[in-house]
Structures are given as structure tokens and as C-alpha cells.
C-alpha positions as CSV (number, residue, x, y, z in Angstrom):
1,X,43.5,-81.0,18.8
2,X,40.3,-79.0,18.4
3,X,40.6,-75.4,19.2
4,X,37.8,-73.9,21.3
5,X,36.7,-70.5,20.1
6,X,35.2,-67.9,22.3
7,X,31.9,-66.3,21.2
8,X,32.7,-62.7,20.9
9,X,29.1,-61.6,20.5
10,X,26.8,-63.6,22.8
11,X,23.4,-64.5,21.4
12,X,20.3,-64.6,23.7
13,X,18.8,-68.0,24.5
14,X,15.3,-66.6,24.4
15,X,13.2,-66.8,21.2
16,X,9.8,-65.9,19.9
17,X,7.6,-68.9,19.3
18,X,4.5,-69.3,17.1
19,X,2.0,-71.5,19.0
20,X,-1.4,-72.9,18.2
21,X,-4.2,-73.0,20.7
22,X,-5.4,-76.6,21.4
23,X,-9.0,-75.4,21.9
24,X,-9.8,-73.0,19.0
25,X,-6.8,-73.4,16.7
26,X,-5.8,-69.7,16.9
27,X,-2.1,-69.1,16.2
28,X,-0.2,-66.3,17.9
29,X,3.4,-65.4,18.7
30,X,4.6,-65.6,22.3
31,X,8.0,-65.1,24.1
32,X,9.8,-68.2,25.3
33,X,10.8,-66.7,28.6
34,X,7.4,-65.1,29.4
35,X,7.1,-63.6,32.9
36,X,3.3,-63.4,32.9
37,X,0.7,-66.1,32.1
38,X,0.0,-66.0,28.3
39,X,-3.6,-66.5,27.2
40,X,-5.2,-67.1,23.8
41,X,-6.5,-63.9,22.3
42,X,-9.6,-65.7,20.9
43,X,-10.8,-68.1,23.6
44,X,-8.8,-67.1,26.7
45,X,-7.2,-70.5,27.3
46,X,-3.8,-70.3,29.0
47,X,-1.0,-71.1,26.6
48,X,2.1,-70.6,28.7
49,X,2.9,-70.6,32.5
50,X,5.8,-68.5,33.9
51,X,8.4,-70.6,35.8
52,X,11.1,-68.1,36.7
53,X,13.2,-68.8,33.6
54,X,11.9,-70.5,30.5
55,X,8.1,-70.5,30.3
56,X,6.2,-73.8,30.4
57,X,4.4,-73.8,27.0
58,X,1.1,-75.8,27.0
59,X,0.0,-75.0,23.4
60,X,1.3,-76.7,20.3
61,X,4.5,-75.2,19.0
62,X,4.2,-74.4,15.3
63,X,7.5,-72.7,14.6
64,X,10.4,-71.2,16.5
65,X,11.2,-67.7,15.2
66,X,14.8,-66.4,15.2
């Protein structure tokens, strides 16, 4: 039988994500559970839309940061 262990210290499900803009190629770090629309700092294109929980990311995900 496998024993089920309780996680004593819960870890958050949210992460920081490095994304790349599809228009200009600018890379920036955004929050996975963003509550406000995230725009590119160079060209102003919207990169993520808030959905109430996890944000809908429209840009290309380069790397998920711990």
C-alpha cells in the first residue's frame, strides 16, 4: 500500500513567467495569476488577460520561473 503524505508547508500554485511579445519580440516577466491586463512595455500589445483566476496568456511563454 502506498502511504499518502500530507504537505505540511503548502506551496503557491502561482508562478512568475517570462514571456515574449509576438509583435516586437520583447521579453518581460509577468505573474501567472494577473488581475489586471498586462501590456508589452515596448509596443503596448496586450500579453495577458485576467480571468478571475489564472490569467489567459496570449504571448509566447519562454520560461516558467520558480
